[in-house]
C-alpha positions in Angstrom: 66.0 20.7 1.7 62.2 20.5 1.4 60.2 17.8 3.1 57.6 16.0 1.0 54.3 15.0 2.7 53.7 11.4 2.0 50.1 10.1 2.2 49.0 6.5 2.1 46.7 5.4 -0.7 43.8 5.0 1.8 44.2 8.6 2.9 44.2 9.8 -0.6 41.1 7.9 -1.4 39.3 9.3 1.7 40.3 12.8 0.8 39.0 12.4 -2.8 35.7 11.2 -1.4 35.1 13.5 1.5 36.2 16.8 0.0 34.0 16.8 -3.1 31.1 15.2 -1.0 31.3 18.0 1.6 31.3 20.6 -1.2 28.3 19.0 -2.9 26.5 18.5 0.4 27.0 22.2 1.2 25.8 23.2 -2.2 22.8 20.9 -2.1 21.9 22.1 1.4 22.0 25.7 0.3 19.8 24.9 -2.7 17.4 22.8 -0.6 17.2 25.6 2.0 16.3 28.2 -0.6 13.7 25.8 -2.1 12.3 25.1 1.4 11.8 28.8 1.9 9.3 28.9 -0.9 7.8 25.4 -0.8 8.3 23.6 2.6 8.5 19.8 2.1 6.6 17.4 4.3 8.8 15.2 6.4 6.5 12.3 5.5 7.3 12.6 1.7 10.0 10.3 0.4 12.0 11.8 -2.5 11.9 9.1 -5.2 14.9 10.7 -7.0 17.1 9.4 -4.2 16.1 5.9 -5.1 15.8 5.7 -8.9 17.8 5.0 -10.9 19.6 2.5 -8.7 23.2 3.6 -8.2 25.8 1.4 -9.9 29.4 1.6 -8.9 30.7 0.3 -12.2 28.6 2.7 -14.2 28.7 5.8 -12.0 32.1 5.5 -10.3 32.8 5.3 -6.6 32.1 8.9 -5.7 28.6 9.3 -7.3 27.8 5.8 -6.0 28.6 6.7 -2.4 26.8 10.0 -2.7 23.6 8.5 -4.0 23.7 5.7 -1.4 24.2 8.3 1.4 21.4 10.5 0.0 19.0 7.5 -0.2 19.8 6.3 3.3 19.4 9.8 4.7 16.0 10.2 3.1 14.8 6.9 4.4 16.1 7.7 7.9 14.3 11.1 8.0 11.1 9.5 6.8 11.3 6.7 9.4 12.0 9.3 12.1 9.0 11.4 11.1 6.7 8.4 11.3 8.2 7.2 14.6 7.7 10.6 16.1 4.1 10.8 15.1 3.3 7.3 16.4 5.2 8.0 19.7 3.1 11.2 20.2 -0.1 9.2 19.5 0.7 6.5 21.9 1.6 9.1 24.6 -1.7 10.9 24.2 -4.0 7.9 23.6 -6.9 7.7 26.1 -6.2 4.1 27.0 -3.9 1.2 26.3 -6.1 -0.4 23.7 -6.4 2.7 21.5 -2.7 3.2 21.8 -2.0 0.0 19.8 -5.0 -0.1 17.5 -3.6 2.6 15.1 -0.3 3.3 13.4 1.0 5.6 10.7 3.0 3.3 8.4 5.4 3.3 5.5 4.0 0.9 2.9 5.7 -1.5 0.5 4.2 -4.0 -1.9 3.9 -7.7 -1.0 5.9 -10.2 -3.0 6.6 -13.9 -3.2 8.8 -13.8 -0.1 5.6 -13.4 2.0 4.0 -16.4 0.5 3.0 -18.8 3.4 4.3 -22.4 3.2 2.4 -25.1 1.3 -0.6 -26.2 3.3 -1.5 -22.8 4.7 -4.8 -21.5 3.3 -3.3 -18.3 1.9 -0.5 -20.1 0.1 -0.2 -18.8 -3.5 -2.6 -15.9 -2.9 -0.3 -13.1 -1.9 -1.5 -11.0 -4.9 -5.0 -12.4 -5.2 -6.3 -11.7 -1.7 -6.7 -8.8 0.7 -4.1 -9.9 3.3 -1.5 -7.5 4.6 1.7 -8.0 6.6 1.5 -5.8 9.7 3.6 -5.0 12.7 3.4 -6.7 16.1 1.4 -3.9 17.8 -1.8 -4.9 15.8 -1.6 -8.4 17.1 -1.3 -7.1 20.6 -4.4 -4.9 20.0 -6.3 -8.0 18.9 -5.3 -10.1 21.9 -5.8 -7.4 24.4 -9.1 -6.3 23.0 -10.4 -9.8 22.8 -9.4 -10.3 26.4 -11.7 -7.4 27.3 -14.5 -8.7 25.0 -14.3 -5.7 22.8 -13.8 -7.7 19.6 -16.1 -10.6 20.4 -17.9 -11.6 17.2 -15.6 -9.3 15.1 -13.8 -12.2 13.4 -12.3 -11.9 10.8 -10.1 -9.1 12.1 -10.0 -6.3 9.6 -7.7 -3.3 9.1 -8.5 -0.1 7.3 -5.8 1.6 5.2 -6.4 5.2 4.4 -4.6 8.0 2.6 -3.7 11.1 4.8 -4.3 14.6 3.4 -1.0 16.5 3.4 1.0 13.4 4.3 0.5 10.8 1.6 2.3 11.8 -1.6 0.3 12.8 -4.6 -1.8 10.1 -6.1 -0.2 7.9 -8.8 -2.2 8.2 -12.0 -2.9 4.6 -13.3 -3.6 4.0 -17.0 -7.0 2.8 -17.9 -6.6 -0.8 -19.2 -8.0 -4.2 -18.6 -6.2 -4.5 -15.3 -7.4 -1.2 -13.8 -10.3 1.2 -14.0 -10.5 4.9 -13.4 -12.8 4.8 -10.3 -10.4 2.7 -8.2 -7.7 5.4 -8.4 -10.1 7.8 -6.5 -10.4 5.7 -3.4 -9.1 7.2 -0.2 -9.4 4.1 2.0 -9.6 0.3 1.7 -10.0 -2.6 4.1 -8.4 -6.0 4.3 -7.2 -8.8 6.6 -3.9 -9.8 8.1 -1.4 -12.2 6.5 1.0 -12.1 9.4 2.3 -9.7 12.1 6.0 -9.8 11.4 6.7 -6.6 9.5 9.1 -4.1 11.1 7.7 -1.4 13.3 6.1 1.5 11.4 6.1 -0.6 8.2 3.3 -2.4 6.4 3.2 -4.6 3.2 0.1 -4.4 1.1 -1.1 -6.3 -2.0 -0.6 -4.7 -5.4 -4.3 -4.1 -6.1 -4.5 -2.1 -2.9 -1.6 0.1 -4.0 -3.4 0.8 -7.3 -6.7 1.4 -5.6 -5.3 4.0 -3.3 -2.9 5.5 -5.8 0.2 4.7 -3.7 3.8 4.2 -4.6 6.4 2.3 -2.5 7.5 4.2 0.7 4.3 6.2 0.8 2.9 7.0 4.2 -0.6 5.9 5.2 -2.7 5.4 8.3 -3.7 1.9 9.4 -6.2 1.1 12.1 -8.0 -1.9 13.5 -11.5 -1.8 11.9 -14.2 -2.9 14.3 -17.4 -1.5 12.6 -17.2 -3.0 9.2 -20.7 -4.5 8.6 -21.2 -8.1 7.2 -22.0 -8.3 3.6 -25.2 -9.7 2.1 -24.6 -9.2 -1.7 -21.9 -8.2 -4.0 -21.9 -7.5 -7.8 -18.6 -8.0 -9.6 -17.9 -6.7 -13.1 -15.3 -8.9 -15.0 -12.9 -7.0 -17.2 -13.2 -9.6 -20.0 -15.8 -12.1 -21.0 -13.1 -14.8 -20.8 -13.9 -15.6 -17.2 -17.6 -15.7 -17.7 -17.1 -18.2 -20.5 -15.6 -20.7 -18.0 -18.0 -23.5 -17.5 -18.0 -23.4 -13.7 -17.2 -19.7 -13.3 -19.7 -19.3 -10.4 -18.0 -22.1 -8.4 -14.6 -20.5 -9.2 -15.9 -17.2 -8.0 -17.1 -18.6 -4.7 -13.7 -20.4 -4.1 -11.5 -17.5 -4.9 -13.6 -15.0 -3.0 -12.7 -16.9 0.2 -9.3 -15.4 0.0 -10.8 -11.9 0.7 -11.9 -11.1 4.2 -13.7 -8.0 3.1 -14.4 -6.0 0.0 -14.2 -2.3 -0.8 -16.7 -0.7 -3.2 -15.0 0.7 -6.3 -11.8 -1.4 -6.0 -10.4 -3.8 -8.6 -9.6 -7.3 -7.3 -7.8 -10.1 -9.1 -8.5 -13.9 -9.2 -6.2 -16.6 -10.6 -7.6 -19.7 -12.3 -5.6 -22.3 -14.2 -2.6 -20.0 -14.7 -4.6 -17.0 -15.9 -5.3 -13.8 -13.9 -8.7 -12.2 -14.1 -9.7 -8.8 -12.8 -13.1 -7.7 -11.4 -14.5 -4.4 -10.4 -16.5 -4.3 -7.2 -19.6 -2.6 -8.7 -22.0 -2.9 -5.9 -21.8 -3.9 -2.2 -24.7 -4.5 0.2 -24.7 -5.0 3.9 -26.8 -7.4 6.1 -29.5 -7.4 7.1 -30.9 -4.2 5.6 -29.1 -4.6 2.2 -27.9 -1.0 2.3 -25.2 0.1 -0.1 -22.0 0.4 1.9 -18.4 1.4 1.0 -16.9 -1.7 2.8 -18.3 -5.0 4.0 -17.1 -8.3 5.4 -17.4 -11.3 3.1 -15.6 -14.0 5.1 -17.9 -16.2 7.3 -20.9 -14.4 5.8 -23.9 -15.6 3.8 -23.2 -13.4 0.9 -24.8 -13.6 -2.6 -22.2 -13.0 -5.4 -23.2 -12.3 -9.0 -21.7 -10.9 -12.2 -22.8 -7.9 -14.2 -21.9 -7.3 -17.9 -18.2 -7.5 -18.6 -16.2 -4.3 -19.3 -15.3 -5.4 -22.8 -19.1 -5.7 -23.6 -20.0 -2.2 -22.5 -20.5 0.3 -25.3 -18.2 3.3 -25.1 -20.0 6.5 -24.2 -20.3 8.8 -27.1 -19.1 12.4 -26.5 -21.7 15.0 -27.4 -20.4 17.4 -30.0 -21.1 21.1 -29.3 -22.6 22.9 -32.2 -21.2 26.2 -33.2 -23.7 28.9 -32.9 
């Protein structure tokens, strides 16, 4: 008399999940190993195919859902570990304790309304229309320790430089040329801004949307962030509105001076937004001068500075450049 092997429903479910998953994992690992032999992948690059489209258990079924979730979590874990290893090595080899906390390699994500300060705080309602970033605690420690040693005396506001890293940051996102963006900003390799708070997780930073576009970043890209102590004060800035609608506002110069207070510094070639009466307006930083020599600089502080701001002709008033036709000889 033959004995039948009885399995519980839970055991059957686990077998149906683990066996195909182990087979698919083995196959994918063999494929990835063969691909890595030809084109080695950087540990700092996040594979966006593990994130999009978002897995759906009702649409995909339980096995594909768990497989995609596992693959996504694994990619995030490997990325975080690569960033953590780099920062740990930097801290261990830094010449002093101040330098060890003034720099971090970070995974970046965009700011959203969850970071909006409460009503009454100066930056309330200006998460997207300012240059403030949410940074990790080590940068606040760098400010307090450096200030205690008089290294940052007269460096208020505290600024932070965000820069792309060759061979680490993923390829630049190509932005369409429209009224909200211009071609030159997609070529920037670094930008400067202030701090919104210091409560982001270690090795993470949250940036405003315009900075993502300026640097050609995508969510979960890896950048370098450091405390900027040599940004000169600004003396003059020239902004190019994307449309004449803002210039047609009766008190547009007063609006400019008010909204510019939400930017601690400016980056030449970037596109920054302002909000006024429910409308969003975009401006190109066309020219930037430092004080006192009025030299053209790539970055300059505008907060707590006597800076002259003016407009140049709006983008929609510029005549398109005519392409020269080559004559056939």
